[in-house]
N, C-alpha and C positions, 0 to 999 in steps of 0.2 A: 562793304558797299551795298547800298539799297537796290533791290530789284527793280528795273523799270518795268511798269505795267500799262504803259500809255497806249500800247497797240493790243490791248487784251479788251474782249468784250464780255461782260457779266450777263450772262442771261438767266433768268429765274427758272428754276426746275418745275415749276406750276404748268410753263409752255410744255414741256416734256410729259407731265402727267396728264393734261388736257389731251395731249394726242395719244396716249396709251388708253385713255378712257373713251377714246372716238369722240370728243368734243369737237375736235378740229380734223380735218382731213391731212391726207400726207401732202396733197398740194398746198394746202392753207399753212401746214407746218412748215414746209420748205420755202414759201414765199415769206413768211413771218420771221425766220430765222435769217434771210437774205437782208430784210430790212433792218434786223438789229445790227447785223455786220455791217451794214453800210450808213448808219446813222451817226452823224457827227458828235460826238460826247461833249461839245461846248454848248451848241445850240439845240441838241436833242432832236433834229429831224433830218431826214434823207428825202432828196428830190427824186422821184419817180414817174414815169409814164407806161401806160400798158404796153407799149410795143417794146418799151425799153426792157421791163421786165420779162417778156416772152424771150427777147434775145438773151438776157442775162442767163435766165434757166435753160438756156439752150433748147428752146422751143419744146419743151416739156409739156407747156401749157399754151393755149391759144391767146390771142388778143382778148376775145371774149371771156375766156376763163379768167383771164387776169383781173378783168373789170368786175367779175362775180364774186372772186376772190377776196379783192381788196374791199368790196362793198361788205361782204359778210364778215372779215376780219373788224372792220370798224363797228358794223352792228353789235357785235358781240364784244364790243370794249377791248380789242388786243392793240389796234390802233385808232388814231385820230387825225383827221384832215378835214379842212374847211369844204362846203360843198361847192363843187367846178362844174356843175352840170351846163352843157353848151360850150365848155372850154377845152381845147385840145391842148396837147404838149403835155409838159411836166407838172407836177404838183408836189407840195410839201407833205411828207407824211410823217407823224411822230408815234414811235412805239409807246404805249402805256406800260409804265413800270420801269421804263430805261434810266439806268444809274448814269447821272450826269456827273461831268469833271469835276463840280464843286460838291459831289457827294450827295447830292439830293437827288430822289427818286422822282421821276415825272409822272404825278397821277393824271387822270383825263380833266380834273378840275385845274390841277397846275396848267396843262396844256391851255385849255379854254381860256383860264385868266391871261397866260402870256398873249395869247393871240389877241383879246380883247384889248390890250394895252397896246400893242405894236400895230395893228392893222388900221386902226383909227385914222393915225397921222398920214399912214401912206395913203387911204383912201383920199382924204382931204387935199394931198399933194397931186394926186391923180385927177379930182374934179378941178383944181385951180390950175393945171399944167395946160400950157398951149397946145392945139393939137399940131401933129407933124404933117405939114402939107403933103398931098400926093404920096402916102405911104406905100398903098398899095401898087401905085405905078413903078415908083422907086425900085420897089423890090419884087415884082411879079416875074421877072427873068432870072432870079437868083438860081433857080434849078439849072437853067440853060448854061449859064455862066459856070455853075458848079461840074458841068462835063466838060466845057470847053477848057477849065482850068488844069484837068488832069494832063491834057497835052503838053503842058509846059513842064512836067514833071517826068523826065526820062530815067531809065535805070542809071544813068551818068550824073544825074543831077546830085550835087553837093548837098549834106543834110543841113537843113535850115530850121531852127527853133522859132516858135512864134513870139518868142521873148526878144527877139533880136532887134537892137533899135533902128538898125539899117534896113529893116524890112519897110518900112514906109518912106517911099521916094521923096516926099514932101519934107519929111522931117529927119533927114539924114544926121544933122548935127545935133539933135535932140537925145538927150542922155536920160535914160529912165532909172530910177533908182530899183535896186531888185528888191523883189519881195519872195522870201523863201517859201515854197509850196508847202514844207514840212511843219512850217510854224504859223501858216495862215489860218485864220478862225473866221469863216463865213459870218457874216451879221445879218444876211437876208436871203431869201430864195433865190436871188439872182446872183449873189456871191458865190452861195452853195453851188448851183449849176455850172458857174464859170470854172469852180475849184475841181469839180467831177471830172469837166472836160478836160482840163489842163492835166490831170492824173492821167487820164485815160491817153493822152498823148505822149506821155513820159515827160512832161515838163517840170522843171524845177523852179521857174520863176513866175509868179503870178501877174507881173506888172503888165505885160502887154495885153493880156485878155481883159484884165480890169480895166485898161485903159480904152478897149474897145468896147466893153460893156459901158463906159461913161460916153462915149462918142456915137456908138451905133444903138446901143439898146439891146435888151435881152431878147427882143423878138427875132433879130437878125442873126443873132449868135445861135439860137435855139433852131433857126431854120437852117443855117449852115451847117450844124451838127447834124441835123436828120438828113441832110443831103450827104454828108460825110459818111454816115453809116450805111446808106443806100448803095455805096461804091464799094467793089470789091477791093480788099486791102492789096491784093497781088499787083492791081494797076496803079498803085501809090507807093512810090519808093520813100518819099518824105513825108509822113502824115502831118506832122506840124506845120510846114510850109503849105501844104495843101490846105489845110483848115485856115492858115493865116490869110491865104489868097481869097477864100470863100468869104470872111467876114470883111475883108478889106475892099473887094471888088465893087460892090454897091456904091462906095463913095466915089467912085469914077464916073457913075452914070450922071 
């Protein structure tokens, strides 16, 4: 019987050698390995944010350090990402030399070529898309809603998954097909982010959050996730239900 290797990450010894030869610092080494561990083997990237990295590495680095380390790793060609000056939140990072599931090793040229092909249609789509009216007005009170939602989830509240079709009162009769999170392959940054959030919440089904991505947009989901991470976990008995409420609440405004 063939041994399964789907959950393994192959990291080149050159990274170890560069660390031993002091070409990269301890923090750069730690963050780079973390990026490799979290990279999707199919699409070759992982979504990161500077504050998220700070939390993931248990505050061993600061927000400012995370920015400097990411910039240094890009300058020295260990990773690649598209310039995102002036933009907050998460962005896609591609580790250079990563072995993809199709057995191809992604070089920096490979990454740039892939991005040049995939980003142009997305830009045209964004340029031609109709703007959402009153976006800021609609979502400016999302943080206040996040705090108030906690009150609805006491210690005795039964567990609820974000994938439950009955979560949306307006669509109780709607039956959503199950999308197994273990077999799901993100095809964009937005899907990658939703996949990572669903995994963090312990979800098994991607259908609900993908539906919310389609109807609410990645902006609402990322804002809700930011609020979710600010709340102390001991105050949330049902994380999935709480996050579901965060991304569903704006629709009622």
